[in-house]
Biopython code that builds the backbone (N, CA, C, O; Angstrom):
import numpy as np
from Bio.PDB.StructureBuilder import StructureBuilder

atoms = [
    (1, "MET", "N", (-48.739, -0.935, 29.085)),
    (1, "MET", "CA", (-49.241, -0.818, 27.663)),
    (1, "MET", "C", (-48.172, 0.984, 27.087)),
    (1, "MET", "O", (-47.626, 1.376, 26.056)),
    (2, "VAL", "N", (-48.423, 1.612, 28.688)),
    (2, "VAL", "CA", (-48.158, 2.808, 28.406)),
    (2, "VAL", "C", (-46.430, 2.931, 28.460)),
    (2, "VAL", "O", (-45.880, 3.970, 28.092)),
    (3, "VAL", "N", (-45.977, 2.245, 28.751)),
    (3, "VAL", "CA", (-43.881, 1.876, 29.128)),
    (3, "VAL", "C", (-43.988, 1.215, 27.836)),
    (3, "VAL", "O", (-43.952, 2.116, 26.997)),
    (4, "LEU", "N", (-44.134, -0.258, 27.088)),
    (4, "LEU", "CA", (-44.063, -0.437, 26.039)),
    (4, "LEU", "C", (-43.988, 0.744, 25.121)),
    (4, "LEU", "O", (-42.910, 1.234, 24.786)),
    (5, "ARG", "N", (-45.257, 1.233, 24.684)),
    (5, "ARG", "CA", (-45.494, 2.337, 24.167)),
    (5, "ARG", "C", (-44.430, 3.339, 23.807)),
    (5, "ARG", "O", (-44.075, 3.450, 22.633)),
    (6, "ALA", "N", (-44.024, 3.906, 24.546)),
    (6, "ALA", "CA", (-43.088, 4.745, 24.808)),
    (6, "ALA", "C", (-42.045, 4.086, 24.663)),
    (6, "ALA", "O", (-41.351, 4.676, 23.836)),
    (7, "LEU", "N", (-41.548, 3.166, 25.026)),
    (7, "LEU", "CA", (-39.810, 2.564, 24.337)),
    (7, "LEU", "C", (-39.747, 2.054, 22.949)),
    (7, "LEU", "O", (-38.825, 1.818, 22.168)),
    (8, "ARG", "N", (-41.086, 1.960, 22.902)),
    (8, "ARG", "CA", (-40.823, 1.125, 21.149)),
    (8, "ARG", "C", (-40.785, 2.265, 20.054)),
    (8, "ARG", "O", (-40.505, 2.149, 18.861)),
    (9, "ARG", "N", (-41.169, 3.498, 20.829)),
    (9, "ARG", "CA", (-41.652, 4.844, 19.591)),
    (9, "ARG", "C", (-40.406, 5.244, 18.771)),
    (9, "ARG", "O", (-39.731, 6.094, 19.353)),
    (10, "ARG", "N", (-40.029, 4.939, 17.832)),
    (10, "ARG", "CA", (-38.720, 5.880, 16.421)),
    (10, "ARG", "C", (-39.292, 7.292, 16.787)),
    (10, "ARG", "O", (-40.376, 7.658, 17.240)),
    (11, "ILE", "N", (-37.956, 8.050, 16.357)),
    (11, "ILE", "CA", (-38.308, 9.181, 15.838)),
    (11, "ILE", "C", (-37.977, 8.964, 14.460)),
    (11, "ILE", "O", (-37.568, 7.862, 14.093)),
    (12, "PRO", "N", (-38.123, 9.942, 13.654)),
    (12, "PRO", "CA", (-37.779, 9.989, 12.068)),
    (12, "PRO", "C", (-36.651, 10.894, 12.214)),
    (12, "PRO", "O", (-36.521, 11.815, 13.020)),
    (13, "MET", "N", (-35.853, 10.486, 11.307)),
    (13, "MET", "CA", (-34.635, 11.461, 11.587)),
    (13, "MET", "C", (-34.305, 12.626, 11.063)),
    (13, "MET", "O", (-33.189, 13.130, 11.190)),
    (14, "ASN", "N", (-35.400, 13.206, 10.342)),
    (14, "ASN", "CA", (-35.632, 14.540, 10.286)),
    (14, "ASN", "C", (-36.149, 15.252, 11.626)),
    (14, "ASN", "O", (-35.913, 16.434, 11.877)),
    (15, "GLN", "N", (-36.610, 14.714, 12.149)),
    (15, "GLN", "CA", (-37.403, 15.426, 13.516)),
    (15, "GLN", "C", (-36.472, 14.678, 14.693)),
    (15, "GLN", "O", (-37.033, 14.966, 15.750)),
    (16, "GLN", "N", (-35.670, 14.110, 14.893)),
    (16, "GLN", "CA", (-34.748, 13.514, 16.104)),
    (16, "GLN", "C", (-33.748, 15.203, 17.376)),
    (16, "GLN", "O", (-33.485, 15.468, 18.548)),
    (17, "SER", "N", (-33.630, 15.694, 16.169)),
    (17, "SER", "CA", (-33.152, 17.282, 16.976)),
    (17, "SER", "C", (-34.193, 17.851, 17.827)),
    (17, "SER", "O", (-33.981, 18.207, 18.986)),
    (18, "THR", "N", (-35.279, 17.930, 17.255)),
    (18, "THR", "CA", (-36.568, 19.058, 17.972)),
    (18, "THR", "C", (-36.689, 18.309, 18.860)),
    (18, "THR", "O", (-36.295, 18.742, 19.942)),
    (19, "THR", "N", (-37.277, 16.864, 18.840)),
    (19, "THR", "CA", (-37.854, 16.421, 19.506)),
    (19, "THR", "C", (-37.153, 15.457, 20.459)),
    (19, "THR", "O", (-38.005, 14.921, 21.167)),
    (20, "SER", "N", (-36.125, 15.105, 20.696)),
    (20, "SER", "CA", (-35.258, 14.370, 21.283)),
    (20, "SER", "C", (-35.391, 14.671, 22.847)),
    (20, "SER", "O", (-35.363, 13.794, 23.711)),
    (21, "ASP", "N", (-35.500, 15.664, 23.021)),
    (21, "ASP", "CA", (-36.059, 16.027, 24.527)),
    (21, "ASP", "C", (-37.040, 15.370, 25.308)),
    (21, "ASP", "O", (-37.080, 14.843, 26.420)),
    (22, "GLU", "N", (-38.136, 15.657, 23.980)),
    (22, "GLU", "CA", (-39.476, 15.167, 24.341)),
    (22, "GLU", "C", (-39.469, 13.693, 24.615)),
    (22, "GLU", "O", (-39.956, 13.287, 25.670)),
    (23, "ALA", "N", (-38.932, 12.828, 23.707)),
    (23, "ALA", "CA", (-38.776, 11.325, 23.417)),
    (23, "ALA", "C", (-38.047, 11.150, 25.171)),
    (23, "ALA", "O", (-38.580, 10.471, 26.048)),
    (24, "TYR", "N", (-36.898, 11.851, 25.325)),
    (24, "TYR", "CA", (-36.408, 11.544, 26.831)),
    (24, "TYR", "C", (-37.405, 11.958, 27.675)),
    (24, "TYR", "O", (-37.534, 11.149, 28.594)),
    (25, "LEU", "N", (-38.148, 12.863, 27.742)),
    (25, "LEU", "CA", (-38.879, 12.974, 28.620)),
    (25, "LEU", "C", (-39.915, 11.846, 28.798)),
    (25, "LEU", "O", (-40.195, 11.520, 29.951)),
    (26, "GLU", "N", (-40.475, 11.255, 27.825)),
    (26, "GLU", "CA", (-41.262, 10.234, 27.332)),
    (26, "GLU", "C", (-41.198, 9.171, 28.032)),
    (26, "GLU", "O", (-41.981, 8.669, 28.840)),
    (27, "SER", "N", (-40.054, 8.832, 27.596)),
    (27, "SER", "CA", (-39.154, 7.713, 28.192)),
    (27, "SER", "C", (-38.849, 7.718, 29.466)),
    (27, "SER", "O", (-39.005, 6.599, 29.956)),
    (28, "ALA", "N", (-38.427, 8.618, 30.310)),
    (28, "ALA", "CA", (-38.110, 8.715, 31.543)),
    (28, "ALA", "C", (-39.494, 8.381, 32.308)),
    (28, "ALA", "O", (-39.626, 7.379, 33.011)),
    (29, "SER", "N", (-40.392, 9.226, 32.116)),
    (29, "SER", "CA", (-41.244, 9.397, 32.520)),
    (29, "SER", "C", (-42.395, 7.839, 32.492)),
    (29, "SER", "O", (-43.168, 7.617, 33.425)),
    (30, "ALA", "N", (-42.308, 7.096, 31.497)),
    (30, "ALA", "CA", (-42.758, 5.153, 31.019)),
    (30, "ALA", "C", (-41.916, 4.688, 32.154)),
    (30, "ALA", "O", (-42.449, 4.051, 33.063)),
    (31, "MET", "N", (-40.955, 4.889, 32.170)),
    (31, "MET", "CA", (-39.952, 3.978, 32.868)),
    (31, "MET", "C", (-39.980, 4.080, 34.615)),
    (31, "MET", "O", (-39.755, 3.173, 35.417)),
    (32, "LEU", "N", (-40.378, 5.674, 34.917)),
    (32, "LEU", "CA", (-40.957, 5.774, 36.682)),
    (32, "LEU", "C", (-42.455, 5.215, 36.598)),
    (32, "LEU", "O", (-42.829, 4.664, 37.633)),
    (33, "HIS", "N", (-43.309, 5.258, 35.625)),
    (33, "HIS", "CA", (-44.520, 4.238, 35.937)),
    (33, "HIS", "C", (-44.436, 2.819, 35.978)),
    (33, "HIS", "O", (-45.320, 2.104, 36.448)),
    (34, "PHE", "N", (-43.291, 2.386, 35.448)),
    (34, "PHE", "CA", (-43.246, 0.508, 34.852)),
    (34, "PHE", "C", (-42.770, 0.461, 36.712)),
    (34, "PHE", "O", (-43.410, -0.063, 37.624)),
    (35, "CYS", "N", (-41.867, 0.970, 36.761)),
    (35, "CYS", "CA", (-40.947, 1.294, 38.374)),
    (35, "CYS", "C", (-42.073, 1.389, 39.516)),
    (35, "CYS", "O", (-42.334, 0.719, 40.515)),
    (36, "ARG", "N", (-42.514, 2.311, 39.025)),
    (36, "ARG", "CA", (-44.027, 2.095, 40.431)),
    (36, "ARG", "C", (-45.297, 1.471, 40.177)),
    (36, "ARG", "O", (-46.320, 1.887, 40.723)),
    (37, "LEU", "N", (-45.294, 0.475, 39.363)),
    (37, "LEU", "CA", (-46.123, -0.477, 39.378)),
    (37, "LEU", "C", (-45.604, -1.772, 39.612)),
    (37, "LEU", "O", (-46.234, -2.703, 40.114)),
    (38, "ALA", "N", (-44.069, -1.800, 39.107)),
    (38, "ALA", "CA", (-43.237, -3.185, 39.973)),
    (38, "ALA", "C", (-43.478, -3.069, 41.399)),
    (38, "ALA", "O", (-43.817, -4.083, 42.009)),
    (39, "LEU", "N", (-43.295, -1.514, 42.261)),
    (39, "LEU", "CA", (-43.194, -1.655, 43.557)),
    (39, "LEU", "C", (-44.472, -1.715, 44.069)),
    (39, "LEU", "O", (-44.573, -2.064, 45.245)),
    (40, "GLN", "N", (-45.669, -1.399, 43.326)),
    (40, "GLN", "CA", (-47.181, -1.881, 43.772)),
    (40, "GLN", "C", (-47.148, -3.077, 44.346)),
    (40, "GLN", "O", (-47.201, -3.546, 45.483)),
    (41, "LEU", "N", (-47.012, -3.564, 42.891)),
    (41, "LEU", "CA", (-46.947, -5.258, 42.683)),
    (41, "LEU", "C", (-46.030, -6.401, 43.666)),
    (41, "LEU", "O", (-46.434, -7.475, 44.112)),
    (42, "SER", "N", (-44.803, -5.832, 43.812)),
    (42, "SER", "CA", (-44.398, -6.453, 44.949)),
    (42, "SER", "C", (-44.718, -6.146, 46.328)),
    (42, "SER", "O", (-44.777, -7.045, 47.167)),
    (43, "GLU", "N", (-44.918, -4.990, 46.598)),
    (43, "GLU", "CA", (-45.781, -4.668, 48.185)),
    (43, "GLU", "C", (-46.958, -5.548, 48.735)),
    (43, "GLU", "O", (-47.192, -5.942, 49.878)),
    (44, "PHE", "N", (-47.645, -5.735, 47.508)),
    (44, "PHE", "CA", (-49.135, -6.416, 47.701)),
    (44, "PHE", "C", (-48.957, -8.033, 47.535)),
    (44, "PHE", "O", (-49.918, -8.784, 47.703)),
    (45, "THR", "N", (-47.326, -8.630, 47.105)),
    (45, "THR", "CA", (-47.302, -10.284, 46.584)),
    (45, "THR", "C", (-46.313, -9.734, 48.401)),
    (45, "THR", "O", (-46.109, -10.678, 49.165)),
    (46, "THR", "N", (-46.028, -8.905, 48.676)),
    (46, "THR", "CA", (-45.319, -9.349, 50.038)),
    (46, "THR", "C", (-46.196, -9.512, 51.206)),
    (46, "THR", "O", (-45.915, -10.268, 52.136)),
    (47, "GLU", "N", (-47.673, -8.518, 51.128)),
    (47, "GLU", "CA", (-48.845, -8.755, 52.000)),
    (47, "GLU", "C", (-49.084, -9.640, 52.011)),
    (47, "GLU", "O", (-48.625, -10.241, 52.983)),
    (48, "ASP", "N", (-49.775, -10.320, 51.232)),
    (48, "ASP", "CA", (-50.302, -11.299, 50.942)),
    (48, "ASP", "C", (-49.166, -12.908, 51.466)),
    (48, "ASP", "O", (-49.771, -13.956, 51.690)),
    (49, "PHE", "N", (-48.237, -12.895, 51.544)),
    (49, "PHE", "CA", (-47.251, -14.033, 52.234)),
    (49, "PHE", "C", (-47.061, -13.271, 53.971)),
    (49, "PHE", "O", (-46.522, -14.166, 54.623)),
    (50, "SER", "N", (-47.221, -12.390, 54.639)),
    (50, "SER", "CA", (-47.410, -12.341, 55.599)),
    (50, "SER", "C", (-48.494, -12.548, 56.221)),
    (50, "SER", "O", (-48.534, -12.436, 57.446)),
]
sb = StructureBuilder()
sb.init_structure("model")
sb.init_model(0)
sb.init_chain("A")
sb.init_seg("    ")
for serial, (resi, resn, name, xyz) in enumerate(atoms, 1):
    if name == "N":
        sb.init_residue(resn, " ", resi, " ")
    sb.init_atom(name, np.array(xyz, "f"), 0.0, 1.0, " ", f" {name:<3s}", serial, name[0])
structure = sb.get_structure()
């Protein structure tokens, strides 16, 4: 949910320049969170097949 919320977030046009860095960091953080979850799930899955 964290990832989807960050990626779907829209910035109003009048606030776009002031919050663009914040939005970028939030999006990057959400993407890293997603990658960490995917890695944990893939490790869990490979352990089941061993």
